[in-house]
N, C-alpha and C positions, 0 to 999 in steps of 0.2 A: 849539193844539197837538193833533195827532192822538192818539187814545187807543191806547196800546200794547195789542196783543192777539196771540194765536196763531191763525193761519188755516190750515185744512186743507180742501182740496177746492174745486171750482168748480162743483158741481152745482146744480140748480134748487131743491132742498129746503134752505131756509136755517134755520140753528139757532144761537142764541146760548147759550153754555154758561157757567154760573156755578158756581164752585168752593165748597168747604166752608171751615169756619173754620180748619182746619189747613193747607190746601193752596194751590195756585196753578193757573194755566192749564197748567203743566207737570206737575202732580202727579196725572196720570190713568193712571199705570202704562202697561202695554203696550197698553191699550185704544186709545191714540192711533195705534198701528200698524195697527189693524184697522178703522178708520173708512173707509167707502166715499167716496173723493174724487171720484168721477164723478157719483154721484147726489145728493151733499150738499155744501153749503158750511157748514163749521163755524167759528164765531168764538168763541174762548175768551178771556174777559175776566179780567184781573187786577184785583182791587179796589185802591183807594187804600191805600197802606201795605203792599202785598204784591207779591212778584215783580218784574216789570219796572216796576211803578208803586210800588215801595217808598218812594220819596222824594217822591211826589206828596201834597201836603197835602190835608186834607179833614175832614169831620165824622166819618167812619168809622162810618156807620150804614147800615141796610138801605135807607131811601129814597134815599140817595146812590148806592148800588149800582144801583138801578133807573134813576136819572137817567143814570148813566154807560152803562148797557146801552142805553137808548133813544138816547143821543147816539152810541154806536158804531153802532147800526143806521142812524141818519141818515148817518153818515160812509160806511157801506158801500152806501148807497142802497137799503136794505131797507125797503119800506113795511110789509110783513108778514113774520112769522117765527115759528118755534117756539122754545121755551126748555127747556133742561135745567138743573136746579138740584140740586146735591148738598148734603145736610144743611142748613147755614145758607143755602146757595144756593137751597134749596127754598122758604124764606120770601121770598127776594129775587125769585124768578120770580113769586110771587104779588103782590108789590108792583108789578112791571112790569105785570101784568094789571090791577091797580087803576088805575094811571096811564094805561094805553093799551089798553083791552080790544079795541078795533077792530083793533089791529095784531097781536094774538097768535093764532096758528093752533092750536097745541097746547102742552100742558105735560107735561114728564116730571119728576116728583119722584123723585130718587134718594136713598133713605134720608133723606127730607126732613123738616125741621122744619115742623109744621103752622102754620096761619095764626094760631092763638090763642097767647097767652103760654105759654111753656114752663115749667111749674112745677118747682121744685127745692126740696128741703128744705135746711136750713141747712148741713149737712155737705157735701152735693153742690154747693151753690153755692160754698162755700169752696174745694172742690177745683177747680172750673172757673175761678174767679177766680185761684187760685194758678198756673194753667197759663201765665198771661202772663209770669211770671218764671222758670218752672222747666221745663226739658226733661224732667226725671224725671216731673213731674206730667203733662205731655203724653203721655209714654210710657204711664203708667198708664191714662189715659183711652182711648188708642188700643187698648191691650190689652183693656180692658173691653168696648168696643163691637164688637170683633171676636171676642168669645167666649172670650178667653184661649186662643187656638189658634195664634196666629202665632209664627214663630221670633223669637228675641231679636234677631237681626241685622236682620230686617225692621222690628221695632219701633224699634230704635235709629235706623235710617235715616229712618223716618217722623218721629220726634220731632225729630231733628237738622235735617231739611229744614224742618220747620215753624218752628223757631227761626231758622234762617238766612234764610228768605225773608219773614219778617213783622216789622214794626215793633211793639214791645211795646205802645205806647199804642194803636195801631190795633187790635191783637189784643184788648186789653181792652175797647175801646169797642164793637167789633162784638158781643162777647158780650152786653153790656147791651142792645144794640139788638135782636138776634135773639131773645133770651129774653123780653123784655118787650113787644115790639110786638104789637098785636092788629089783624089784618086780617080776622078771621072774619066780621064783619057786612058787610064790603064785598065779599067774594067769594062769600058764600052764594048758591046758585042759579045761579052762572055756568055756562053751557052749553058752555064750552070743553072739548074732549076732553082727558082727563087720564089718564096712566099713572103709577102709583106703584110703584116698584121697591123691594122690601124685602130685606135680607139675612137669610137663615135664622138666622144666629147673632148678629144685632144685638141687644144686650141692652137698648137704650134705645128706639129708634124701630122698634117691632115692627109686625107686620101688624095686630095688635089695635088698636094706637094709630092706625094709618092708617085702619082701617075705622070707627073712632069719630070721626074728624076729616075727612080728605079725602073719604071715601066719603059722609059725611053732607052735606057742604057742596057737593060737585060732583056733579050728577046723572049726568054722563058720565065718572065716574072708575072706573078698574079698578085693583085692587091685585094685584100679582104678586110672589111670593116667589122669589128667586134662590137655589137650593140651593148650599150650599158657601161662601156669602159671609157676611160680617158687615157692618160699616158701610162698607166700602171695596170694593164690587164691581169697579170698574175695575182695581184691583190684584189682587184675590182671584180673580175669575172674569171676566176681561176679555172673552173671546169670547161668553159667555152674555149679559153686559151689553150689548155692542154689538148682538148679534142681536135682543134684545128691543127696544132703543131704536129701531133702524132699522126693524124691522118695523112698529112703532106709527107712526112718522113717515111711512112710505110709505103706510100704509093710508088 
């Protein structure tokens, strides 16, 4: 069965886009309206248990995301491609690199989880685990990582969308995968060009965290902070996000 995905554009620069823990292929805000459809071909994948693939069974882990991304590339006839990964998707694009380094042209980590395990204290872990069952907890987390700056209506919509489009067991399983998986030894020294985009107000995945991880492990990595954004630049500063991403992919 073909892998359901969102496709934008028919250009020669091919990009597979992997979403965050809370989102889907549709949850990229107005950034979807600003992508260049002539220079780029964008393929947005929904993970198993999410969005258009909400009812697709699976292991619900990062290696499976990478397997599906590579299978989608095969379906599209893309021998090589670049990848964008948002948050949890940032670890997933690195898993793709581990599996098929010869196929990956460039990586963009958007407020991305680094390759090493993501350490949490007991209270934080309990909050994250509770998000599987609680829209209110998801709202708290979204508010925190956007710097407690967003409107209540936007936070409500983001939390409600997350609950609506994700299967609870899948949501919980992906958390355990992205926070514990360690790819750091496998990606260290990779010469793939990397752009790491960080939100100015992201309280968790800061520029300092990226310089201590991505910049250390990838010799060709550059960290860029997006002013005015928190953890969700495609919704918060969509024009700036698209401009930075497309400039890097064109270069």
